[in-house]
C-alpha positions in Angstrom: -13.6 -25.0 -55.8 -16.0 -27.8 -55.2 -19.6 -28.0 -54.1 -20.3 -28.5 -50.4 -21.7 -31.0 -49.4 -18.8 -32.7 -51.0 -20.3 -36.2 -51.7 -24.0 -36.5 -52.5 -24.2 -40.0 -51.2 -24.8 -41.9 -48.0 -21.7 -41.6 -45.7 -23.0 -41.0 -42.2 -21.4 -40.9 -38.7 -18.1 -39.7 -40.0 -14.8 -39.8 -38.2 -11.6 -38.5 -39.9 -7.9 -38.5 -39.2 -4.7 -37.4 -40.9 -1.6 -39.6 -41.1 1.2 -37.5 -42.5 -0.2 -36.3 -45.9 -3.1 -38.6 -46.1 -6.6 -38.2 -44.7 -8.8 -41.3 -43.8 -12.5 -41.2 -43.1 -14.6 -44.0 -41.7 -18.4 -44.2 -42.1 -21.3 -46.4 -40.9 -22.3 -49.3 -43.2 -24.7 -51.2 -41.0 -25.9 -54.3 -42.8 -23.8 -54.0 -45.9 -20.9 -56.4 -46.6 -18.0 -55.9 -46.9 -18.4 -53.3 -44.1 -16.9 -50.4 -42.3 -15.7 -48.5 -45.3 -12.6 -46.3 -44.9 -12.2 -43.5 -47.5 -8.9 -41.8 -48.4 -8.2 -38.3 -49.5 -5.3 -35.8 -50.0 -7.5 -32.6 -49.8 -10.5 -33.5 -47.6 -12.7 -32.9 -50.7 -12.1 -35.7 -53.1 -12.3 -39.2 -51.8 -11.8 -42.8 -52.8 -12.3 -46.1 -51.1 -9.1 -47.2 -49.3 -10.5 -50.4 -47.8 -13.4 -52.1 -46.0 -12.3 -53.2 -42.5 -14.1 -56.6 -42.7 -15.7 -58.9 -45.3 -18.0 -60.5 -42.7 -18.7 -59.1 -39.3 -20.3 -62.1 -37.6 -21.6 -65.2 -39.5 -25.0 -65.2 -37.9 -28.3 -66.3 -39.5 -29.6 -62.7 -39.4 -26.5 -61.3 -41.0 -26.9 -64.0 -43.7 -30.5 -63.1 -44.3 -31.7 -66.6 -43.5 -35.4 -67.1 -43.6 -37.1 -63.9 -42.3 -34.1 -62.9 -40.1 -32.2 -59.7 -41.0 -30.1 -56.8 -39.5 -31.6 -53.8 -41.3 -30.8 -50.6 -39.3 -28.5 -52.6 -37.1 -25.0 -54.0 -37.8 -22.0 -51.6 -37.3 -22.6 -48.0 -36.2 -20.5 -44.9 -35.8 -16.9 -46.1 -35.8 -14.0 -44.3 -34.3 -10.7 -44.3 -36.2 -7.3 -43.5 -34.7 -3.7 -43.9 -35.6 -1.2 -44.5 -32.7 2.4 -45.5 -32.9 2.2 -46.9 -36.4 -1.0 -48.8 -36.0 -4.6 -48.1 -37.1 -7.5 -48.6 -34.6 -11.2 -48.8 -35.6 -13.7 -49.2 -32.8 -17.5 -49.5 -33.1 -20.5 -51.4 -31.8 -23.0 -53.6 -33.7 -26.6 -53.2 -32.6 -27.6 -56.8 -33.6 -24.9 -58.6 -31.7 -24.7 -56.0 -28.9 -20.9 -56.2 -28.9 -18.1 -53.7 -29.2 -15.5 -54.5 -31.9 -11.9 -53.4 -32.2 -10.0 -53.8 -35.4 -6.3 -53.1 -35.7 -3.9 -53.0 -38.6 -0.4 -51.7 -39.3 -1.4 -50.8 -42.9 -4.7 -49.3 -44.0 -5.1 -52.1 -46.5 -4.9 -54.7 -43.7 -4.9 -57.4 -42.8 -7.2 -56.2 -40.0 -7.2 -58.1 -36.7 -10.5 -58.4 -34.9 -11.0 -58.5 -31.1 -13.8 -57.6 -28.7 -14.0 -55.0 -26.0 -15.9 -56.0 -22.9 -19.0 -53.9 -22.6 -21.2 -51.9 -25.1 -20.3 -48.3 -25.8 -22.9 -46.4 -27.9 -21.3 -44.0 -30.4 -17.9 -44.3 -28.8 -14.7 -42.4 -29.5 -11.2 -43.6 -28.7 -8.4 -41.5 -27.2 -4.7 -42.4 -26.7 -3.3 -40.0 -24.2 0.2 -38.7 -24.0 1.0 -41.1 -21.1 -0.3 -44.1 -23.2 -3.4 -44.4 -21.1 -6.4 -45.2 -23.3 -10.0 -44.0 -23.0 -13.4 -44.3 -24.5 -16.2 -41.7 -24.3 -19.7 -42.8 -25.3 -23.4 -42.6 -24.5 -26.6 -40.6 -25.1 -27.6 -37.6 -22.9 -25.2 -38.8 -20.2 -21.7 -39.0 -21.7 -19.4 -41.5 -20.0 -15.7 -41.7 -19.9 -14.1 -45.1 -19.3 -10.4 -46.0 -19.1 -9.4 -49.2 -20.9 -6.9 -51.8 -20.1 -3.6 -51.5 -22.0 -4.6 -54.3 -24.4 -8.0 -52.5 -24.9 -9.9 -55.7 -24.0 -12.2 -54.0 -21.5 -12.4 -51.4 -18.7 -9.4 -51.0 -16.6 -9.9 -52.1 -13.0 -9.8 -49.1 -10.8 -9.3 -47.0 -13.9 -10.9 -43.6 -14.5 -14.7 -43.9 -15.0 -17.1 -41.0 -14.8 -19.8 -39.0 -16.5 -18.1 -36.0 -18.1 -21.2 -34.3 -19.7 -24.8 -34.5 -18.6 -27.8 -33.2 -20.6 -28.6 -29.8 -19.1 -32.3 -29.5 -20.1 -35.1 -30.7 -22.3 -34.0 -32.4 -25.5 -35.2 -34.4 -28.5 -31.9 -36.1 -29.1 -29.5 -36.1 -26.2 -25.8 -35.6 -26.7 -24.4 -38.5 -28.7 -22.1 -39.1 -31.6 -19.1 -38.5 -29.4 -15.6 -37.5 -30.7 -12.8 -37.0 -28.2 -9.5 -35.2 -28.9 -6.5 -33.9 -27.0 -5.2 -30.7 -28.6 -2.5 -28.5 -27.1 -2.9 -30.1 -23.7 -6.7 -29.7 -23.5 -9.5 -32.3 -24.0 -12.3 -31.6 -26.5 -15.5 -33.6 -26.7 -17.8 -33.0 -29.7 -21.4 -34.2 -29.9 -24.6 -34.0 -32.0 -27.6 -32.5 -30.3 -31.3 -31.7 -30.8 -33.4 -29.5 -28.5 -36.8 -27.9 -28.7 -35.0 -24.5 -29.3 -33.7 -25.8 -32.6 -37.2 -27.1 -33.7 -35.8 -30.5 -34.5 -32.6 -29.3 -36.2 -29.4 -31.1 -35.4 -26.6 -29.0 -34.0 -23.0 -29.5 -33.0 -21.8 -29.1 -29.5 -18.4 -29.1 -27.9 -17.2 -29.3 -24.3 -13.6 -28.7 -23.1 -11.6 -29.6 -20.0 -8.1 -29.1 -18.8 -7.9 -32.7 -17.6 -10.0 -35.8 -17.9 -10.7 -35.5 -14.1 -11.8 -31.9 -14.4 -14.9 -30.1 -15.4 -16.0 -30.1 -19.1 -17.6 -26.8 -20.1 -19.1 -25.7 -23.3 -22.3 -25.9 -25.4 -23.5 -25.4 -29.0 -20.8 -24.4 -31.5 -22.5 -24.8 -34.8 -26.1 -24.5 -36.0 -26.7 -24.3 -39.7 -28.9 -26.2 -42.3 -27.4 -24.6 -45.4 -31.0 -23.5 -46.2 -32.0 -27.1 -46.7 -35.3 -28.1 -45.0 -34.0 -27.4 -41.5 -31.7 -30.4 -41.8 -28.9 -29.5 -39.5 -25.3 -30.1 -40.4 -23.8 -32.0 -37.4 -22.0 -35.1 -36.1 -18.5 -36.0 -37.2 -14.8 -35.6 -36.5 -12.3 -32.7 -36.8 -8.9 -32.8 -38.4 -6.0 -30.4 -39.2 -4.1 -30.0 -42.4 -0.3 -30.1 -42.6 -0.5 -26.2 -42.7 -2.4 -26.1 -39.4 -5.9 -25.3 -40.7 -8.8 -27.1 -39.0 -12.0 -28.6 -40.5 -14.9 -30.5 -39.3 -16.3 -33.3 -41.4 -20.0 -33.5 -40.6 -23.1 -34.9 -42.3 -26.6 -33.6 -43.3 -29.8 -35.5 -43.9 -30.8 -35.4 -47.6 -33.9 -37.5 -47.8 -33.8 -40.9 -49.6 -30.3 -40.5 -50.9 -29.1 -40.6 -47.2 -26.8 -38.6 -45.0 -24.1 -36.8 -46.9 -20.8 -35.3 -45.9 -20.3 -31.5 -45.4 -17.0 -29.7 -44.6 -17.1 -26.8 -42.1 -14.0 -24.7 -41.4 -13.1 -23.9 -37.8 -10.3 -22.3 -35.8 -9.5 -22.0 -32.1 -9.8 -18.8 -30.0 -8.7 -18.9 -26.4 -8.5 -22.7 -26.7 -12.1 -23.1 -27.8 -13.3 -24.2 -31.3 -15.0 -21.5 -33.3 -16.9 -22.8 -36.3 -17.7 -20.8 -39.4 -21.2 -19.3 -38.9 -22.4 -21.2 -42.0 -21.2 -24.1 -43.9 -19.7 -22.8 -47.1 -21.5 -23.6 -50.4 -18.1 -24.1 -52.1 -14.9 -25.3 -50.6 -11.3 -25.4 -51.7 -8.4 -27.0 -49.7 -4.9 -27.4 -50.9 -4.0 -31.0 -51.9 -1.0 -32.7 -50.3 -0.7 -34.6 -53.7 -1.7 -32.2 -56.5 -2.8 -34.0 -59.6 -3.7 -37.2 -57.8 -6.4 -39.2 -59.7 -9.0 -40.7 -57.4 -10.8 -43.9 -58.0 -14.6 -43.4 -58.4 -16.9 -44.0 -55.4 -19.5 -45.5 -57.8 -19.1 -46.9 -61.3 -20.0 -49.2 -64.2 -18.8 -52.8 -64.4 -18.3 -55.3 -67.2 -18.1 -58.1 -64.7 -14.8 -59.5 -66.0 -12.7 -60.6 -63.1 -9.7 -62.7 -62.3 -9.2 -64.9 -59.3 -6.3 -65.0 -56.8 -4.3 -68.1 -56.1 -7.1 -69.3 -53.7 -9.7 -69.0 -56.4 -11.3 -65.9 -54.7 -12.8 -63.0 -56.6 -12.7 -59.5 -55.3 -15.3 -57.2 -56.8 -14.7 -53.6 -57.4 -14.7 -51.6 -54.2 -17.8 -49.6 -55.0 -19.9 -52.8 -54.7 -21.4 -54.0 -51.4 -23.7 -56.9 -50.7 -27.0 -56.5 -48.9 -26.0 -58.6 -45.9 -23.6 -61.5 -46.1 -23.6 -63.2 -49.6 -24.0 -66.8 -50.2 -20.8 -67.5 -52.1 -22.1 -70.8 -53.5 -24.9 -69.0 -55.3 -23.1 -66.2 -57.3 -20.3 -66.0 -59.8 -18.5 -63.6 -62.2 -16.2 -66.3 -63.5 -18.6 -69.1 -64.6 -19.5 -66.9 -67.6 -17.0 -64.0 -68.0 -18.7 -60.7 -68.4 -21.7 -61.8 -66.4 -22.8 -61.5 -62.8 -24.6 -64.8 -62.4 -26.9 -65.4 -59.4 -28.9 -68.4 -58.3 -31.7 -68.3 -55.7 -31.3 -70.5 -52.6 -34.4 -69.5 -50.5 -38.0 -68.5 -50.8 -38.4 -64.7 -50.2 -41.5 -62.7 -49.9 -40.0 -59.6 -51.5 -36.8 -57.8 -52.4 -35.9 -57.0 -48.8 -35.2 -60.6 -48.0 -33.4 -61.5 -51.3 -29.9 -62.9 -50.7 -26.9 -61.8 -52.9 -28.4 -58.4 -53.9 -25.4 -56.5 -55.2 -25.6 -52.8 -54.5 -24.0 -49.4 -54.9 -24.8 -46.1 -53.2 -27.3 -43.9 -55.1 -25.6 -40.6 -56.0 -27.2 -37.2 -56.3 -28.2 -34.9 -57.6 -29.6 -37.6 -60.0 -28.4 -40.9 -61.3 -29.3 -43.8 -63.5 -28.2 -47.3 -64.0 -28.6 -49.6 -67.0 -28.1 -53.4 -67.1 -28.8 -56.3 -69.5 -30.6 -59.2 -67.9 -30.7 -62.7 -69.2 -33.6 -64.6 -67.6 -33.6 -67.7 -69.6 -33.0 -69.8 -66.5 -35.7 -68.2 -64.3 -38.3 -70.4 -62.8 -42.0 -69.6 -62.3 -42.3 -67.2 -59.4 -38.8 -65.8 -59.8 -38.2 -62.0 -60.0 -34.9 -60.6 -61.2 -34.0 -57.1 -62.1 -32.9 -53.6 -61.1 -33.9 -51.8 -58.0 -33.6 -48.8 -55.7 -33.2 -50.7 -52.4 -34.7 -48.8 -49.4 -37.6 -49.6 -47.1 -39.9 -47.9 -49.6 -38.2 -49.6 -52.6 -39.0 -49.5 -56.2 -37.9 -52.0 -58.8 -38.3 -53.3 -62.4 -38.1 -57.1 -62.8 -38.4 -59.9 -65.3 -40.7 -62.6 -63.9 -42.1 -65.8 -65.1 -45.6 -67.3 -64.6 -46.8 -70.6 -66.1 -43.9 -70.4 -68.5 -44.7 -66.9 -69.7 -42.3 -64.0 -69.2 -43.5 -60.6 -67.9 -41.9 -57.3 -67.0 -43.2 -55.8 -63.8 -42.7 -52.6 -62.0 -43.2 -52.9 -58.2 -43.0 -50.3 -55.5 -43.6 -50.4 -51.8 -45.3 -47.3 -50.3 -45.7 -46.6 -46.6 -48.7 -45.6 -44.7 -46.6 -45.3 -41.6 -46.3 -41.6 -40.8 -43.5 -42.1 -38.3 -39.8 -42.1 -39.1 -39.5 -45.7 -38.0 -41.3 -47.5 -40.9 -42.2 -51.2 -40.7 -39.1 -52.7 -39.3 -39.9 -56.3 -40.4 -42.1 -55.9 -43.4 -42.9 -58.9 -45.6 -45.4 -57.1 -47.8 -44.3 -57.6 -51.5 -45.2 -54.1 -52.6 -47.8 -53.1 -55.2 -47.5 -54.0 -58.9 -48.0 -50.8 -60.8 -47.4 -52.3 -64.3 -47.2 -55.8 -65.8 -46.7 -56.5 -69.4 -46.0 -59.8 -71.3 -42.7 -60.0 -73.2 -41.6 -62.5 -75.8 -37.9 -62.4 -75.1 -36.2 -63.6 -71.9 -33.3 -61.2 -72.4 -34.1 -57.5 -71.6 -32.3 -54.3 -71.0 -33.5 -52.3 -68.0 -32.9 -48.8 -66.7 -33.5 -47.3 -63.2 -33.2 -43.5 -62.6 -33.7 -41.3 -59.6 -33.9 -37.6 -58.8 -32.8 -36.4 -55.4 -32.8 -32.6 -55.9 -34.6 -30.8 -53.0 -35.7 -34.1 -51.6 -37.7 -35.0 -54.7 -36.6 -38.6 -54.0 -38.4 -40.0 -57.1 -37.4 -43.1 -59.1 -38.5 -44.3 -62.5 -38.0 -47.5 -64.4 -37.7 -48.1 -68.2 -37.0 -51.0 -70.5 -35.5 -51.0 -73.9 -38.1 -51.6 -76.7 -36.1 -51.9 -79.9 -34.0 -48.7 -79.9 -36.2 -46.6 -77.6 -36.8 -46.6 -73.9 -40.3 -47.1 -72.6 -41.3 -46.2 -69.0 -42.9 -49.0 -67.0 -45.2 -48.2 -64.1 -45.3 -45.1 -62.0 -42.8 -42.4 -60.8 -42.3 -43.7 -57.3 -41.6 -41.5 -54.2 -39.0 -43.0 -51.9 -39.0 -42.2 -48.1 -36.0 -42.4 -45.8 -37.0 -44.2 -42.6 -35.2 -46.0 -39.7 -36.3 -49.4 -40.9 -33.2 -49.4 -43.1 -31.5 -46.3 -41.6 -29.6 -46.0 -44.9 -29.8 -44.1 -48.1 -31.2 -46.0 -51.1 -29.0 -48.3 -53.1 -29.0 -49.3 -56.7 -29.3 -53.1 -56.6 -29.1 -56.1 -58.9 -31.3 -58.8 -57.5 -33.0 -62.2 -57.8 -35.6 -63.7 -55.5 -37.9 -66.7 -55.7 -41.4 -66.9 -54.4 -42.3 -70.4 -55.3 -39.3 -72.7 -55.6 -35.5 -72.2 -55.4 -32.9 -72.8 -58.0 -33.7 -70.2 -60.7 -30.8 -68.3 -62.1 -30.4 -64.8 -63.5 -27.4 -63.3 -65.4 -26.6 -59.6 -65.5 -24.1 -57.9 -67.9 -23.1 -54.5 -69.2 -23.8 -52.6 -66.1 -23.6 -48.8 -66.7 -23.9 -46.2 -63.9 -24.1 -42.5 -64.6 -24.4 -39.5 -62.3 -26.7 -36.8 -63.9 -26.2 -33.1 -63.1 
């Protein structure tokens, strides 16, 4: 038996498929690179990274974090994954480029081929019908069905195009997060939904039709928050096991750690899906490969890497960059055992720092420790360890007039809305600043996410003991980043470029 939610980390907007004995699940990664993560499982409970669909989505100034340009809360959203006639298909939109992307591969590990689909299809879902006709459903409140050309390059001229579901009444969040299936000859469309009746709680809805030209009927099929702050469990895909059991893979908001996956059993009665009344607290599903050992979704790193024949280094798959990295300004081979980063721009704060290397924060609590060599920092540089979110907290080594200091900085928000400051150049408040004699320090960042505590703290190693620096900082999830907080290694310059920081002995632990 395993706890449900099954992963206490940010994996939102889930879609899941089974190919023979293997389950694959795709999730939104927005501004992170490499992007569009696909996880793999043999029991729907334990997961590992199978691949990232792309290293770079589009090489734009905003995706490169040039100047004050950025794509926080944008990038890729809500992908649909399908497997048809031996080929994998992943479709999604990017809200900064306003394009619809189609990636295809014959193997989950790639190579993935990119093309565009004419039009923009919010929260779309792909369906290959039995007659090889191909469709997308998408939208918000009004759910559209569009038939695609055979090559999936755009809408098919004179193809089927209609609204299949229309919002029936007052709503806070209209039907969206579409997932479309054909099961035993019937068509099933699943959506997320929020109405005044649920008092802001997200619920899951389903509509069913005998044909794509026919009437879709249905409504709410699942409404549960697992006793957790009215945070409804909703939005995601459904999948069957080889034994014919059905499950929905949905997500639930969990504060600053992000939106985390929850499994809900379901079955069909009279050709309509019947969800369990409540999401189970514990879940057990037979594995198709008993005894399989999964790679960790997060982990420590000694930064010792080899290069391929082209001189390219591939970091462990639990790392993602904040936006596109500048490959000329980082290395793990110049000094083996060290992540070496050089600044190449002036940045007002952590948000705009290039080459910030991140991992998902993991609940219920976690901590990261790293050794930082700042001997090549310049005045006005900040390098250290952070929890990256709109309301971030960090501990950094900095240099002023040749003197080294340790600082703890946090950015609070006086914005009471969920949106936050979408382009915020405020540096954050300095809650502690102490002079240090050494330019090599060991830092620790820890966080507690139990019951939306969402607090982070920072320590430094003083001899053989840890000393806290600054305050215990409360992080707030908002739509400015639209992503759970990330542990990040960073360097940014506020006065002149060219400073360098070196990180080594990175240790990451999940605390129960």
